[in-house]
C-alpha positions as CSV (number, residue, x, y, z in Angstrom):
1,X,-32.9,3.0,6.3
2,X,-33.7,0.6,3.5
3,X,-31.4,-2.2,2.4
4,X,-31.2,-0.5,-1.0
5,X,-29.4,2.5,0.5
6,X,-26.8,0.2,2.1
7,X,-26.5,-1.7,-1.1
8,X,-26.0,1.5,-3.2
9,X,-23.5,3.0,-0.7
10,X,-21.5,-0.3,-0.7
11,X,-21.5,-0.4,-4.5
12,X,-20.3,3.2,-4.6
13,X,-17.4,2.5,-2.1
14,X,-16.5,-0.6,-4.1
15,X,-16.5,1.4,-7.4
16,X,-14.2,4.0,-5.8
17,X,-11.9,1.2,-4.6
18,X,-11.7,-0.4,-8.0
19,X,-11.0,3.0,-9.8
20,X,-8.3,3.8,-7.3
21,X,-6.7,0.3,-7.7
22,X,-6.9,0.5,-11.5
23,X,-5.2,4.0,-11.4
24,X,-2.4,2.7,-9.2
25,X,-1.9,-0.4,-11.3
26,X,-1.6,1.8,-14.4
27,X,0.8,4.2,-12.8
28,X,3.0,1.5,-11.2
29,X,3.2,-0.5,-14.5
30,X,4.9,2.5,-16.1
31,X,7.8,1.7,-13.7
32,X,7.6,-2.0,-14.3
33,X,6.1,-2.5,-10.7
34,X,3.1,-4.2,-9.4
35,X,1.0,-2.6,-6.6
36,X,2.4,-5.1,-4.1
37,X,6.0,-4.4,-5.1
38,X,5.4,-0.6,-4.7
39,X,4.0,-1.1,-1.2
40,X,6.9,-3.4,-0.3
41,X,9.3,-0.6,-1.4
42,X,7.3,2.0,0.5
43,X,7.2,0.0,3.8
44,X,10.9,-0.9,3.6
45,X,11.8,2.7,2.8
46,X,9.7,3.9,5.8
47,X,10.9,1.1,8.1
48,X,14.5,0.1,7.2
49,X,15.3,-3.2,8.9
50,X,11.7,-4.4,8.9
51,X,11.2,-8.1,9.3
52,X,9.1,-10.4,7.0
53,X,6.5,-10.7,9.7
54,X,6.2,-7.0,10.3
55,X,6.1,-6.4,6.5
56,X,3.3,-9.1,6.2
57,X,1.3,-7.3,8.8
58,X,1.6,-4.0,7.0
59,X,0.8,-5.6,3.7
60,X,-2.2,-7.5,5.1
61,X,-1.0,-10.7,3.6
62,X,0.6,-14.0,4.7
63,X,4.3,-14.3,5.4
64,X,4.5,-16.8,2.5
65,X,3.1,-14.3,0.1
66,X,5.4,-11.6,1.4
67,X,8.4,-14.0,1.1
68,X,7.5,-14.7,-2.6
69,X,7.2,-11.0,-3.4
70,X,10.4,-10.0,-1.7
71,X,12.2,-13.0,-3.3
72,X,11.6,-11.6,-6.7
73,X,12.7,-8.2,-5.5
74,X,15.9,-9.7,-4.1
75,X,16.6,-11.2,-7.6
76,X,15.9,-7.8,-9.2
77,X,18.4,-6.2,-6.7
78,X,15.8,-3.8,-5.3
79,X,16.0,-5.3,-1.7
80,X,18.7,-6.7,0.5
81,X,18.1,-9.0,3.5
82,X,20.4,-9.3,6.4
83,X,20.3,-11.7,9.3
84,X,18.6,-10.1,12.2
85,X,21.2,-9.6,15.0
86,X,18.4,-9.8,17.6
87,X,17.0,-13.1,16.3
88,X,19.2,-15.2,14.0
89,X,16.1,-17.0,12.8
90,X,14.7,-14.0,11.0
91,X,15.9,-11.4,8.5
92,X,15.8,-7.6,8.3
93,X,15.0,-6.0,4.9
94,X,16.6,-3.0,3.4
95,X,16.4,-1.2,0.1
96,X,19.3,-1.3,-2.2
97,X,20.4,2.0,-3.8
98,X,18.6,0.9,-6.9
99,X,15.4,0.1,-4.9
100,X,15.7,3.4,-3.0
101,X,16.1,5.4,-6.2
102,X,13.2,3.6,-7.8
103,X,11.0,4.2,-4.8
104,X,11.7,7.9,-4.8
105,X,11.0,8.2,-8.5
106,X,7.7,6.2,-8.3
107,X,6.6,7.9,-5.1
108,X,7.0,11.3,-6.6
109,X,4.8,10.3,-9.5
110,X,2.4,8.7,-7.0
111,X,2.1,11.9,-5.0
112,X,1.4,13.8,-8.2
113,X,-1.3,11.2,-9.1
114,X,-3.0,11.5,-5.7
115,X,-2.9,15.3,-6.0
116,X,-4.3,15.3,-9.5
117,X,-7.2,13.1,-8.4
118,X,-8.1,14.8,-5.2
119,X,-7.5,18.4,-6.4
120,X,-10.8,18.0,-8.4
121,X,-12.6,18.3,-5.1
122,X,-13.1,21.6,-3.2
123,X,-12.0,22.1,0.4
124,X,-15.4,21.4,1.9
125,X,-15.7,18.2,-0.1
126,X,-12.3,17.1,1.0
127,X,-13.0,17.8,4.7
128,X,-16.3,16.1,4.5
129,X,-14.9,13.1,2.7
130,X,-12.0,12.8,5.1
131,X,-14.4,12.8,8.1
132,X,-16.8,10.3,6.7
133,X,-14.2,8.0,5.2
134,X,-12.2,7.9,8.5
135,X,-15.4,7.1,10.4
136,X,-16.3,4.3,8.0
137,X,-12.8,2.9,8.0
138,X,-12.7,2.9,11.8
139,X,-16.0,1.2,12.1
140,X,-15.4,-1.4,9.4
141,X,-11.9,-2.3,10.6
142,X,-13.5,-3.2,13.9
143,X,-16.2,-5.2,12.2
144,X,-13.8,-7.1,10.1
145,X,-11.5,-7.9,13.0
146,X,-14.3,-9.2,15.1
């Protein structure tokens, strides 16, 4: 294969990523959230009691960045942190009732957004895309980690 095919495919994947990111940013801004804050809500909702280190791993960012994001969410009363009973040097994170209600509202809109995007594809296209994107993700994640 020529280098041009690789370049074109990469540009197409990058364009898809940018469009998806832009759509998420637009959706989340309607709820006065950033993309990072949405994913913090999502992860804490899915894993109540998660630690900063575990959250950082899921967010693919540094603990310092996670601490900064969560700090603002603590001030906005979306998140609570409690001393970890298993390790007094760390904290566990939980959603407040306000944070949980916000997550549920935003997540419902997010699910609708995903459906509206992907419902434009037929079943064969969805199945093919899922197979190819999973393969690409698996291969690239190994290459990036190496």
